[in-house]
TILUM-191593 format. One record per atom (N, C-alpha, C, CB): x, y, z. Coordinates in steps of 0.001 Angstrom, whole numbers, plus 500000, padded with zeros to 6 digits. Glycine has a CB too. Layout:
REM residues N
XYZ;...
REM end
This chain:
REM residues 409
463467549283502357;463306547899501924;464097547636500630;461811547576501714;464067548643499745;464793548475498487;466289548348498711;464512549641497560;466839549215499618;468269549127499932;468603547773500552;468685550265500887;467737547319501432;467987546024502076;468009544895501039;466909545740503150;467083544963500091;467037543930499048;468300543959498193;465795544119498157;468767545191497874;469997545295497068;471193544731497823;470267546763496680;471285545082499127;472417544558499919;472346543036499991;472418545164501355;471138542502500180;470988541047500240;471401540405498926;469542540667500579;471026541025497831;471390540496496517;472898540508496316;470710541301495411;473545541596496774;475009541675496651;475683540594497472;475515543052497091;475202540395498709;475773539349499565;475616537977498904;475096539354500961;474478537759498267;474241536473497613;475225536261496468;472797536389497095;475478537357495700;476441537238494592;477835536920495118;476477538537493759;478224537611496188;479554537371496772;479664535932497259;479829538353497941;478609535452497904;478622534075498405;478771533074497270;477346533781499193;478070533346496155;478174532446495012;479581532437494433;477175532842493939;480213533611494366;481587533694493866;482532532905494759;482043535159493776;482365533068496089;483225532338497039;483052530836496868;482904532746498498;481790530386496780;481533528958496605;482115528449495297;480035528677496650;482067529290494259;482606528880492961;484104528623493036;482315529943491905;484835529602493618;486285529420493711;486657528322494682;486950530710494126;485843528136495725;486110527045496668;485966525697495978;485162527126497878;484950525596495115;484766524344494390;485908524089493424;483447524356493639;486438525171492823;487587525003491935;488798524493492689;487923526315491244;489011525037493891;490186524629494678;490101523177495118;490337525521495901;488880522718495423;488723521348495890;488659520350494760;487496521229496726;488582520859493526;488459519972492383;489795519306492098;487962520739491151;489811517961492072;491057517234491846;491656517550490497;490826515748491964;490805517875489507;491344518169488182;492151519444488180;490229518270487167;491911520329489189;492710521544489289;493855521361490262;491846522720489717;493588520607491335;494667520382492295;495691519434491709;494119519825493619;495194518269491180;496052517329490481;497242516901491298;496518517919489205;498406516929490664;499622516472491311;500259517585492128;500606515951490279;501409517278492658;502035518193493605;502431519519492980;503241517550494207;502661519532491683;503235520714491059;502223521521490262;504363520315490169;500932521147490329;499922521866489566;499776523291490083;498577521135489630;499483524215489155;499176525604489474;500349526363490079;498018525655490414;501565525952489759;502724526704490215;503403527336489012;503710525796490994;503770528605489165;504527529296488134;505939529490488671;503862530670487741;506888528754488099;508263528804488577;509066529687487634;508882527377488675;509525530813488105;510234531754487240;511735531716487447;509731533152487475;512186531415488670;513618531345488933;513861530210489902;514166532691489495;515047529586489863;515373528581490864;515348529205492254;516748527951490577;514816528456493218;514719528957494591;515348527974495549;513256529215494981;515881528524496632;516436527698497698;515799528148499006;518004527804497758;515167527223499707;514488527533500953;515074526675502053;512963527312500831;515518527280503134;516056526532504260;514932526169505219;517149527342504986;514997524949505752;513983524464506680;514669523582507700;512848523691505940;515019524170508872;515752523433509894;516980522796509254;514849522354510565;517036521446509251;518178520760508657;517960520424507196;518478519503509421;516811520834506657;516513520502505259;516685521723504389;515087519944505114;517102521511503178;517202522573502182;516479522124500930;518686522926501872;515563522959500476;514825522645499272;515460523386498119;513331523007499414;515907522672497136;516509523287495965;515597523030494784;517943522740495701;515113524096494186;514211523962493052;514918524493491813;512867524716493302;515229523589490902;515946523960489694;515059523641488502;517316523220489594;514170524559488181;513225524313487105;513226525482486141;511818524072487657;512784525239484931;512667526283483933;511327526984484084;512827525708482515;511240528242483677;509956528929483778;508871528181483010;510077530362483258;507814527820483705;506739527068483072;505491527141483921;507149525610482847;504373526902483298;503123526770484027;502665525332483860;502038527788483520;502619524592484974;502217523196484921;500709523096484974;502850522397486064;500129522430484003;498682522250483970;498346520785484218;498096522724482618;497145520575484776;496707519211485041;496374518516483734;495494519198485984;496966517345483515;496691516547482330;495662515494482704;497994515892481764;494462515618482179;493391514706482560;493731513260482238;492108515095481867;494606513064481247;494911511691480853;495893511029481790;495454511662479455;496622511821482599;497654511234483439;497495511563484898;498987511678482984;496438512257485290;496305512610486699;496021511367487534;495191513650486893;496299511453488840;496014510344489736;494513510120489819;496601510606491134;494020508927489494;492579508706489471;492074508244490819;492213507691488407;492253509027491883;491825508588493201;490351508232493161;492096509673494260;490069506937493242;488694506489493247;488110506265491872;487868507458493968;488884506524490787;488333506380489454;488767505097488772;488723507548488616;489322504157489526;489749502896488944;488522502078488529;490629502103489944;488776501117487643;487705500192487315;487322499448488573;488124499210486190;486037499275488800;485602498546489980;486168497150489900;484055498518490100;486598496638491074;487412495436491017;486637494198490654;488081495225492310;485358494318490408;484623493195489862;484945492984488394;483138493401490044;485514494011487778;485880493916486368;487037492962486196;486236495292485798;487084492271485069;488162491330484811;489115491863483762;487604489991484375;489224493181483675;490204493796482799;491381494257483625;489593494967482013;492584494005483106;493779494437483819;493823495956483866;495053493876483152;493996496541485059;493981498006485148;495156498624484425;493986498450486600;494920499761483839;496003500474483171;496839501203484205;495452501464482119;498132501312483930;499019501999484853;498838503496484694;500490501595484618;498664504167485811;498446505605485800;499567506273486565;497071505971486403;500232507219485953;501355507901486571;501038509371486741;502626507719485743;501599509991487786;501422511435487906;502085512158486755;501982511936489229;501665513377486530;502312514183485504;503773514399485866;501591515533485330;504680514476484886;506104514660485189;506341515888486047;506909514771483903;507217515749487035;507524516844487938;508845517495487559;507567516352489383;509013518779487878;510317519410487690;511369518733488557;510245520908488014;512617518838488155;513697518262488935;513862519048490234;515014518251488126;513715518361491355;513844519020492647;514648518147493578;512468519331493251;515262518785494547;515937518056495611;515504518631496934;517472518120495457;515570517804497944;515224518213499300;516273517591500198;513755517772499710;517213518423500681;518395517914501351;518210517852502863;519591518774501011;518789516814503464;518824516677504921;520182516116505310;517664515757505442;520527516256506568;521828515803507053;521888514287507131;522126516408508419;523037513747506737;523276512318506825;524477512032507697;523474511721505442;525194510967507392;526331510537508192;527503511501508037;526753509122507798;528173511802509157;529366512648509187;529139514022508562;530498511955508477;527938514568508758;527647515903508269;527370515989506792;528755516785508589;527339514847506096;527025514871504676;525534515153504474;527422513534504009;525194515569503269;523787515831502965;523212514680502152;523627517167502199;521917514494502305;521238513370501688;519985513882501014;520904512271502724;519814513557499752;518648513995499016;517460513107499365;518920513978497501;516620513576500290;515513512751500744;514409512651499705;514954513299502030;514479513458498644;513493513356497576;513746512148496685;513494514621496740;514859511458496891;515201510310496051;515224509019496858;516554510529495381;514451508953497912;514404507735498700;512990507537499192;515400507787499879;512596506373499716;513418505176499885;513524504386498585;512842504290500989;514402503413498597;514565502580497423;513514501475497371;515956501980497400;513023501054498536;512115499908498595;511108500097499717;512900498595498794;509834499755499432;508791499742500456;508103498382500394;507759500919500250;508107497680501516;507374496414501639;505998496755502191;508133495372502571;504949496543501398;503619497036501763;502677495942502266;502994497718500581;503099494704502310;502216493655502803;502553492326502143;500746494021502552;501704491361502414;500502491425503226;500839491147504690;499450490427502714;499950491620505582;500113491350507002;500031489839507251;499037492105507830;500844489368508166;500922487951508527;501348487085507342;499575487470509059;502284487630506557;502792486892505397;504313486913505357;502227487477504100;504956486966506494;506408486853506556;507173488132506299;506848485852505596;506506489296506360;507210490543506061;508226490898507142;506214491679505900;507983490484508381;508941490774509455;510255490054509208;508366490366510823;510179488764508915;511398488004508619;512089488548507376;511071486514508430;511304488881506362;511877489415505124;512632490708505390;510779489652504080;512049491606506172;512715492862506496;514006492648507267;511790493748507291;513982491713508188;515192491445508985;516288490830508132;514869490514510161;515916489935507239;516915489341506349;517550490405505454;516279488236505490;516739491277504870;517290492319504004;518173493280504789;516163493088503317;517873493459506065;518707494313506901;520108493773507116;518053494511508219;520311492502506786;521642491903506915;522538492193505717;521517490409507098;521937492668504629;522706492926503403;523519494208503576;521761493038502160;524793494208503197;525602495424503303;524954496612502589;526991495175502729;524959497764503260;524427499040502767;522899499123502814;524891499267501350;522224498035503110;520768498104503261;520441498708504622;520116496691503110;519648499742504628;519352500467505863;517859500473506141;519876501903505784;517487499870507243;516088499808507658;515717501038508470;515820498534508471;514414501227508658;513932502278509545;514232501905510997;512414502515509343;514238502923511853;514516502685513275;513458501778513880;514578504016514050;512201502089513617;511118501217514034;510863500182512950;509839502028514333;510508498993513367;510318497920512390;509200498254511407;510010496604513101;508160498915511894;507058499351511036;506787500825511313;505771498488511277;507250501729510463;507150503162510760;505735503718510668;508032503925509829;504880503149509845;503488503614509674;503428505107509342;502670503334510952;504310505540508470;504272506931508012;503069507162507102;505578507296507273;502849506265506150;501820506472505141;500417506268505684;502050505550503982;500255505364506636;498920505151507195;498798505750508591;498598503660507240;499766506588508941;499721507265510227;499940508757510081;500754506683511161;501183509157509836;501536510575509822;500826511340508706;503037510730509673;500741510764507517;500101511471506394;498752510860506031;501015511457505170;498244509958506836;496968509314506515;495851510352506495;496646508192507533;495056510329505450;493947511264505334;494306512585504683;493389511525506671;495599512830504448;496010514070503794;495837513935502275;497485514418504151;495593515052501625;495432515090500176;496605515846499569;494082515751499778;496914515605498275;498050516283497639;498034517792497801;498082515954496185;496860518422497857;496839519875497989;497406520336499334;495417520391497821;497497519412500301;498033519774501603;499563519769501618;497503518826502659;500203519357500526;501650519479500403;501973520056499021;502354518095500617;501143521005498587;501264521507497227;502420522480497037;499992522169496826;502950523060498094;504108523934497936;505388523148498138;504044525111498921;506474523683497624;507763523010497752;508150522846499220;508849523790497003;507871523858500026;508219523814501446;507434522724502148;507958525171502114;506124522672501893;505290521658502542;505733520253502147;503813521867502180;506043520088500875;506466518774500408;507778518357501056;506605518769498891;508707519274501137;509997518943501740;509864518667503235;510994520075501507;508958519370503896;508717519095505308;508283517650505516;507659520048505865;507379517185504663;506914515809504789;508022514814504457;505710515573503882;508806515122503428;509904514230503065;510947514171504169;510551514683501757;511207515308504792;512162515308505905;511618514500507081;512476516752506350;510321514630507344;509716513835508407;509842512347508109;508243514215508589;509610511977506857;509754510574506441;511200510119506633;509321510388504958;512141510986506260;513568510670506408;513942510431507865;514425511800505833;513257511094508791;513600510966510214;513300509573510760;512842512005511028;512591508756510012;512309507387510461;513526506490510281;511113506806509695;514544506954509557;515795506216509389;516858506832510293;516259506227507899;517843506061510724;518939506616511526;519850507479510653;519755505481512197;519712508794510725;520411509693509803;521927509564509920;519998511134510062;522423509203511102;523875509088511274;524441507846510588;524224509057512755;523578507032510009;524045505845509287;523739505915507801;523419504599509873;523136507036507355;522757507176505962;523883507839505179;521458507984505832;524260507224504062;525276507791503184;524876507590501731;526651507158503458;525680508084500805;525336507974499380;525223506533498892;526368508694498552;525877505609499609;525827504211499182;524657503451499803;527125503518499535;523908504101500687;522838503423501422;521682503044500504;522330504312502556;521104501904500778;519880501451500115;518808501409501197;520066500031499405;517941502397501190;516966502546502271;515678501795501934;516664504039502529;515099501172502965;513842500460502768;513047500470504061;514092499013502295;511777500242503924;510889500133505083;509811499117504792;510264501499505443;509124498689505852;508004497783505653;506867498171506596;508437496311505885;505701498346505990;504467498617506724;503390497768506057;504091500171506722;503141496562506555;502289495609505831;500820495993505732;502381494289506480;500388496988506482;498988497414506387;498714498228505130;498607498226507610;499758498702504455;499557499574503288;498874498865502133;500882500123502820;498992497550502061;498358496826500969;496840496903501062;498808495372500968;496312497010502267;494864496931502487;494156498274502355;494589496362503849;494880499343501989;494282500674501889;494438501156500452;494944501678502899;493315501340499767;493368501619498335;493996502959497996;491997501567497766;493990503910498921;494518505247498617;496037505325498705;493914506261499556;496684504325499285;498114504442499578;499023504404498349;498511503349500503;498806503534497361;499718503582496200;499709504930495496;499348502501495205;498533505549495352;498474506867494738;499151507923495572;497055507258494494;499011507831496898;499649508794497790;501162508656497746;499145508613499222;501655507418497772;503101507191497704;503660507752496405;503426505687497820;502984507464495311;503469507923494013;503439509450493919;502630507309492886;502395510061494481;502253511510494372;503302512245495195;500863511933494812;503506511829496432;504439512550497293;505887512341496854;504265512108498740;506230511142496397;507616510844496032;507936511182494581;507906509387496280;506935511480493768;507144511798492361;508158512942492181;505809512172491708;509122512808491274;509251511785490232;510018510534490652;509920512377489049;510481510487491900;511160509276492364;510178508118492383;511777509488493769;510617506963491890;509755505784491819;510386504658492639;509534505336490337;509941504477493885;510504503392494694;510007502042494192;510138503576496184;510699501002494586;510235499654494284;509267499213495389;511440498658494155;508223498515494977;507202498048495895;507241496522495923;505793498571495482;507377495959497125;507460494506497287;506259494017498095;508795494099497982;505610492978497585;504421492413498224;504620490913498397;503136492709497389;504291490410499579;504333488974499864;502897488502500092;505245488659501117;502483487470499367;501134486941499500;501180485511500040;500399486986498145;500310485267500992;500219483962501644;498841483360501367;500473484086503181;498746482033501413;497441481391501323;496457482179502189;497514479891501771;495412482760501588;494554483662502362;493856483002503542;493525484256501466;493608481688503461;492998480989504601;493988480943505756;492557479548504205;495234480590505475;496265480566506520;496559481973507030;497557479918505988;496548482946506128;496778484333506538;495686484806507500;496833485255505304;494436484473507167;493321484822508045;493513484190509426;491979484366507426;493863482918509447;493974482212510724;495120482764511571;494176480714510485;496228483089510926;497345483697511636;496953485061512197;498557483833510708;496216485832511407;495722487136511854;494772486971513040;495011487871510697;493907485970512952;492964485684514045;493705485366515338;492040484511513669;494717484511515253;495464484130516454;496194485326517066;496468483022516122;496749486194516208;497413487385516726;496419488303517432;498115488138515594;495271488548516804;494262489404517425;493722488799518705;493123489660516462;493603487474518718;493137486788519921;494136486968521058;492913485291519638;495406486852520740;496453487024521745;496502488447522266;497803486642521171;496280489416521375;496339490824521766;494984491371522219;496858491652520611;493962490534522093;492612490914522522;492143492191521833;492570491099524039;492178492179520518;491777493361519757;491232492951518396;492963494329519589;490433493843517814;490002493706516436;489040492574516158;491166493538515596;488355492048517198;487426490955516960;486153491189517765;488068489595517328;485044490677517235;483773490794517955;483574489637518918;482607490856516973;484371488587518767;484243487416519628;485522486595519538;483005486559519230;485733485714520523;486858484790520461;486572483630519506;487179484255521857;485336483481519132;484938482402518235;485313482727516797;483437482143518343;485966481771516134;486303481965514727;485029482107513903;487160480792514201;484052481248514159;482818481253513386;482085482583513506;481914480120513836;482000483116514711;481302484388514917;481994485510514164;481224484727516411;483318485541514192;484058486584513477;483870486471511976;485539486513513818;483911485255511446;483729485071510009;482332485509509603;483971483601509609;481318485098510357;479936485478510025;479762486996510050;478945484819511008;480311487637511068;480141489081511210;480832489827510070;480692489554512563;482069489444509756;482792490142508700;482170489879507330;484259489721508698;481769488637507072;481148488321505784;479850489106505616;480877486803505667;479070489220506680;477821489981506597;478099491444506261;477039489880507921;479129492018506865;479467493407506590;479954493572505154;480532493902507572;480755492633504681;481252492696503305;480122492500502299;482341491640503082;479136491705502670;477955491560501821;477193492881501746;477035490438502354;477045493549502877;476336494827502903;477050495888502077;476179495309504332;478366495759501948;479144496696501141;479161496300499659;480572496779501673;478425495237499332;478337494755497940;479694494366497375;477710495820497055;480543493802498219;481858493340497774;481804491871497396;482914493568498867;480999491094498115;480853489674497833;479377489313497862;481653488818498847;479057488187497245;477712487617497301;477895486126497526;476874487918495982;477743485708498783;478079484337499155;477007483775500078;479466484275499833;476941482427500184;476014481826501143;476416482156502575;475957480308500952;475458482049503466;475708482315504878;476388481105505512;474388482653505620;477393481353506337;478022480276507093;477031479777508133;479349480752507765;476647478504508030;475609477961508898;475998476576509372;474257477918508173;475471476216510542;475705474878511072;474859473826510358;475414474851512563;473933474290509544;473024473357508893;473669472597507748;471826474090508389;474757473125507223;475395472467506092;476911472612506173;474874473044504771;477584471630505664;479038471706505523;479439471510504065;479726470652506415;478467471596503200;478717471422501775;478117472598501019;478129470080501263;478960473299500248;478514474454499488;478880474266498020;479134475755500048;478119474921497187;478424474931495762;479413476067495507;477121475097494895;480609475749495017;481604476822494783;481086477930493884;482861476239494170;480140477601492983;479616478615492067;478759479652492780;478807477957490972;478370479373494028;477557480332494779;478411481416495431;476743479608495844;479729481297495328;480628482278495926;481146483185494818;481808481584496686;480671484415494786;481056485325493710;481450486679494301;479900485489492685;482250487417493530;482574488799493884;481607489718493162;484053489151493524;481443490897493686;480544491876493088;481282493181492860;479310492104493976;480896493928491805;481429495286491670;481015496106492882;480932495957490355;481984496633493577;481675497351494813;481102498733494522;482927497477495682;480121499138495314;479611500498495208;480567501483495867;478222500601495841;481564500968496596;482566501806497251;483874501655496471;482751501409498773;484208502670495708;485382502565494843;486671502455495645;485457503764493914;486757503144496756;487939503070497607;487670502106498752;488326504472498146;488749501560499308;488565500637500421;489684500800501437;488508499191499920;489356500476502665;490314500378503759;489919499126504529;490318501681504684;490639498041504277;490265496743504825;491109496353506032;490386495683503761;491719497321506686;492489496987507888;491606496391508974;493198498224508422;490324496724508965;489394496255509989;489029494789509806;488138497099509976;489229494242508597;488693492925508259;489786491891508062;487850493012507014;489801490872508918;490727489763508739;490399488993507467;490688488828509953;489120488916507118;488696488193505919;489093488952504658;487179487960505941;488744490236504579;488947491010503354;490415491231503033;488255492342503469;491275491180504020;492702491351503731;493233490253502817;493501491370505027;492503489153502732;492891488070501832;492313488205500444;492477486765502405;491549489283500185;491061489565498825;492189490279498079;489731490444498844;493162489520497620;494391490112497112;494217490851495784;495422489046496952;493378490335494904;493307490873493542;493026492374493499;492241490145492766;491976492876494161;491740494326494084;492845495147494710;490443494669494749;493534494594495707;494637495323496329;495836495408495380;495049494647497649;496126494308494707;497221494295493732;496888495204492550;497497492854493239;495628495175492123;495224496003490986;495502497474491246;493744495800490680;495207497938492451;495408499357492747;496896499713492673;494840499704494144;497787498862493175;499224499149493088;499712499085491643;500020498160493954;499120498202490849;499530498102489448;499182499359488660;498879496894488800;498244500141489153;497904501383488468;499022502412488553;496634501961489045;499846502325489574;500857503348489825;502291502826489700;500653503929491197;502481501517489827;503823500942489804;503841499787488799;504255500455491231;504640499914487729;504673498876486694;505102497527487266;505621499285485563;504305496514486992;504611495170487460;505893494683486798;503441494201487166;506785494143487603;508050493625487091;509200494575487333;507937493338485621;509077495823486873;510174496784487052;510104497478488412;510146497832485936;508910497909488813;508765498639490067;507922497900491093;508163499982489803;507227496875490681;506353496115491580;506667494637491460;504859496379491266;506917494010492603;507214492576492617;506337491899493660;508724492314492911;505773490753493285;504917489984494194;505526488606494343;503438489895493668;505777488195495582;506348486877495834;505387486057496689;507729486996496526;505558484760496623;504692483837497342;505326483466498679;504423482573496499;504579483635499727;505061483367501081;505543481924501225;503959483655502102;504770480980500723;505117479568500899;506441479241500217;504005478669500344;506686479845499057;507956479631498375;509101480295499138;507889480169496941;508824481450499720;509828482157500512;510255481333501724;509287483516500965;509295480714502416;509637479931503609;510395478655503249;508370479578504389;510136478124502054;510837476900501636;512211477194501060;510009476145500609;512338478339500377;513586478669499674;514001480101500018;513419478501498127;514398480309501252;514708481673501706;515867482276500931;515033481674503196;516965481562500818;518161482110500174;517876482441498712;519336481117500276;517247481525498010;516937481745496595;516005482948496420;516296480484495983;514995483053497270;514050484164497155;514711485495497467;512865483947498081;515548485525498490;516215486766498868;517174487238497773;516972486580500184;517912486328497196;518809486705496100;518028487146494864;519731485537495743;516856486576494656;515997486996493557;515528488438493768;514787486050493426;515230488789495004;514818490164495319;515973491135495084;514326490265496783;517177490743495517;518344491602495323;518629491819493845;519567491000496008;518508490761493057;518724490893491611;517702491848491007;518640489514490917;516458491749491449;515399492650490974;515721494102491315;514043492256491586;516391494318492447;516754495666492860;518066496127492248;516844495737494359;518717495272491481;519985495643490859;521165495532491786;519906497026490340;521035494680492813;522100494492493801;522674493085493635;521567494713495261;523998492920493620;524574491575493507;524125490688494667;526110491651493466;523968489385494444;523553488473495515;524521488519496698;523453487040494979;523952488506497908;524777488562499110;524514487412500067;524553489860499820;523490486640499795;523106485617500755;523829484311500454;521585485405500739;524815484004501307;525574482771501177;525260481801502306;527059483071501147;524306482190503166;523935481317504269;523091480154503772;523181482099505342;523006479154504594;522140478023504273;520755478277504872;522744476682504807;519791477515504404;518441477629504951;518451477345506449;517479476665504229;519271476388506863;519341476024508276;519881477180509123;520221474781508459;520884477895508592;521442479021509343;520417480145509505;522697479554508643;519673480425508449;518651481459508548;517556481045509531;518046481748507167;517164479785509485;516123479318510399;516621479337511833;515662477908510019;517909479081512030;518478479105513379;518412480509513966;519932478605513361;518607481522513124;518590482907513596;517177483418513853;519279483803512591;516240483013513002;514901483618513070;513786482625513323;514614484345511802;514124481349513441;513115480370513792;512293479933512599;512216480919514848;511542478854512772;510704478351511677;509513479258511431;510221476934511981;508932479134510261;507745479922509929;506581479498510804;507380479767508440;505727480457511131;504551480167511938;503600479286511146;503849481468512381;503110478236511780;502184477338511123;500760477669511530;502514475885511455;499844477496510603;498445477836510841;497734476709511567;497734478144509523;498237476347512749;497595475351513590;497642475836515019;498272473965513449;496700475370515823;496669475774517220;495870474751518012;496065477193517379;496420474332519147;495706473382520000;494564474066520749;496673472729520996;494753475351521065;493758476053521858;492543476464521033;494377477270522496;492786476963519820;491698477450518971;491883476917517557;491644479002518968;491678475624517373;491844475071516022;490766475581515083;491817473540516060;491093475642513810;490117476056512814;489268474854512406;490817476681511579;487976474925512625;487108473816512212;487200473577510708;485650474098512610;487121472322510321;487203471967508906;486132472673508098;487080470463508728;484946472820508673;483845473465507964;484186474907507611;482571473418508804;484782475640508553;485112477047508313;486249477153507307;485496477755509632;487218476252507405;488317476265506445;487779476058505032;489360475178506792;486859475102504858;486293474847503539;485491476044503052;485414473599503567;484759476670503956;483962477844503601;484868478973503106;483123478318504810;485966479213503823;486893480275503425;487580479960502103;487939480493504509;487875478693501865;488482478317500582;487553478676499424;488807476805500557;486250478401499584;485285478788498553;485201480302498437;483898478203498863;485233480984499578;485114482439499591;486258483111498842;485067482945501020;487473482597499017;488650483220498413;488886482790496961;489869482895499237;488255481710496516;488563481163495202;488386482167494059;487700479969494949;487280482932493998;487162483903492887;488269484949492891;485818484605492953;488691485372494070;489778486350494167;491102485721493748;489883486905495601;491309484449494101;492540483767493708;492613483597492190;492635482399494398;491464483317491575;491431483197490120;491748484533489469;490064482686489649;491209485579490010;491485486922489483;492961487276489664;490593487977490184;493548486845490763;494969487102491013;495835486430489954;495368486607492414;495485485197489588;496238484495488547;496121485209487207;495748483050488414;494951485788486941;494785486549485701;495664487787485695;493324486946485509;495935488337486864;496768489536486969;498254489215486912;496457490272488253;498676488174487636;500101487918487847;500667486798486985;500338487592489278;499792486003486357;500300484938485503;499852483564485969;501805484991485451;499953482616485069;499460481263485321;500200480560486454;499569480441484066;501415481004486757;502155480361487846;501469480559489191;503576480905487909;500518481493489248;499773481732490488;498459480961490519;499500483219490658;498081480327489447;496790479646489416;496843478345490224;496373479356487962;495971478250491189;495851477023491976;496952476808492997;495818475867491069;497796477806493260;498932477583494174;498478477289495602;499853478801494176;497260477716495953;496766477475497307;495655476447497347;496280478760497914;495461475731496241;494486474638496245;495012473498497103;494192474145494799;494088472775497719;494498471706498629;495253470587497921;493288471134499324;495016470412496620;495684469344495879;496919469831495127;494717468716494906;497304471108495393;498491471634494711;499743471036495315;498542473170494795;500713470615494482;501937469965495015;502772470921495852;502797469416493867;
REM end
């Protein structure tokens, strides 16, 4: 019995040691960024199919800096009215990850893409991507929406690409979404996946995997009521993502779920009244620090918390630009040239608005003879979105205040 007790005690000690080290490995403060816990003593070159990883770093031990680590889930809850501070990964050693490009040339996939259009869905990102594809040297992905970040690497954590080889494998996979035979040193690569705006983990993931490269992030925002209605019509046509064909039923169901998540505190949409007090529509600090609102047509129009998360990783103005959909549809040429100037590219758009509309058609209007939006629901949604719109103006500037009000010019 004594021997058995001793063996049991030893097994318990071993189990505790294993659990201790396992907890250390899973701890974000130890995992941190891509380069944490690596001791680089000599430059290394690793071949991987068509990719070559070149690591040119000085001998050093990279430690996690608590002040600069990615705060996955540690942002201020979006009920707060303080502008979030920008958080950047710790500086990475200079690395390259080479892949084949046009005419057998090599392309450093660790330094691309130059631009990612992350949303919003149903806010003109398709037309915007096609227009930019007309600019000389601008190279789009093969698929219009590659869904690399919310598909291929969705759910992965930085520790899953913590080695140079693993990181380069992912970068090479990302590079494969572009036509490699058309990529050259002069290429300006970009992609658009509008669902990325609605997932709180994506800006941190993009920054972590591409670090130290800092791509530009472009966001298009549309009147959230019109955006919701356009999303509803698309889902209705595709017969997906809705609990009913009724607009009212979908709004009630989604609002109830968002209330249960403590994201909003609003009156119930009811047939008993068509008049609400705007002060009864408020946002709440969410008990869920992270969010994935792809499921919700309503929540995708809560722009402020989505913009806040991107502002934590990409400086507004230099690396992050937000444009208004309505202004884009009215002034396509001016808006496109403004984007090119922001990217450091000389203006290329000499077409007229009429020529662009002839090629791609007029903007979709938020009206429908088959499933019109009742005035009552439109008014309800306007009240619902108002606190978020006010918060958006506090983030982006006074030029955004009231832009979607019914009396706005």
